[in-house]
C-alpha positions in Angstrom: -0.1 0.2 0.1 1.4 3.3 -0.9 -0.2 6.6 0.5 -3.3 4.7 1.8 -4.4 3.6 -2.0 -3.7 -0.4 -2.6 -2.0 -1.0 -6.1 -3.4 -3.4 -8.1 -2.3 -5.3 -11.1 -3.8 -4.7 -14.7 -6.4 -7.4 -15.4 -5.1 -7.8 -19.2 -1.5 -7.9 -20.5 0.3 -7.2 -23.7 -0.9 -9.8 -26.5 -4.0 -10.6 -24.7 -7.2 -11.1 -26.8 -9.9 -9.1 -25.6 -13.4 -8.0 -26.9 -14.8 -4.7 -26.5 -17.8 -5.2 -24.1 -20.4 -2.8 -25.8 -19.2 -3.5 -29.3 -18.8 -6.5 -31.5 -15.1 -6.0 -32.1 -11.9 -7.9 -30.9 -8.5 -6.9 -30.3 -5.1 -7.5 -29.2 -3.8 -5.4 -25.8 -0.6 -3.8 -27.2 -0.2 -1.2 -24.4 -1.1 -0.9 -20.6 -1.3 2.6 -18.7 -2.2 3.0 -15.3 -4.3 6.0 -14.6 -5.6 7.7 -11.5 -8.9 5.7 -11.6 -7.5 2.5 -12.9 -6.0 1.1 -16.2 -6.2 2.3 -20.0 -5.4 -0.3 -22.6 -4.1 0.5 -26.3 -5.9 -2.1 -28.2 -5.2 -3.0 -31.7 -8.6 -3.9 -33.3 -8.7 -7.0 -35.7 -10.1 -4.7 -38.6 -8.9 -4.2 -42.1 -7.3 -0.9 -41.0 -6.0 -2.4 -37.5 -6.9 0.7 -35.9 -5.6 1.5 -32.3 -7.9 2.5 -29.9 -7.5 3.6 -26.0 -10.2 1.5 -23.9 -10.6 1.5 -20.1 -10.3 -1.9 -18.2 -14.2 -2.0 -17.7 -15.0 -1.9 -21.1 -12.9 -5.1 -22.0 -13.3 -8.9 -21.5 -11.0 -11.5 -22.0 -11.2 -14.0 -24.8 -7.9 -15.8 -24.8 -4.7 -15.3 -22.7 -1.3 -14.4 -24.3 0.9 -16.8 -25.3 -1.1 -19.6 -23.9 -0.4 -23.0 -25.2 -2.1 -26.3 -25.5 -0.3 -27.9 -22.8 -2.1 -26.2 -20.1 0.8 -25.2 -18.4 0.5 -21.3 -18.7 -0.8 -20.1 -15.1 -2.0 -16.6 -14.6 -4.5 -15.3 -12.0 -7.0 -12.8 -12.9 -9.0 -11.0 -10.1 
């Protein structure tokens, strides 16, 4: 805890595949930034233009963990 505020880890990491909650779009996390209110993610959309957008954590849903292989040995805790 720092100055009475608890620091949390970002829910998503670089190369996680995510879905925008209120839109029918899928993308890949390319950057994570911490803000005063949480985390902001730069997501590269899976579109023809591969557009980059900034999305707050609450607007994203995990579809696939980055670099997860089929052995099931990749472990990551998501809170």
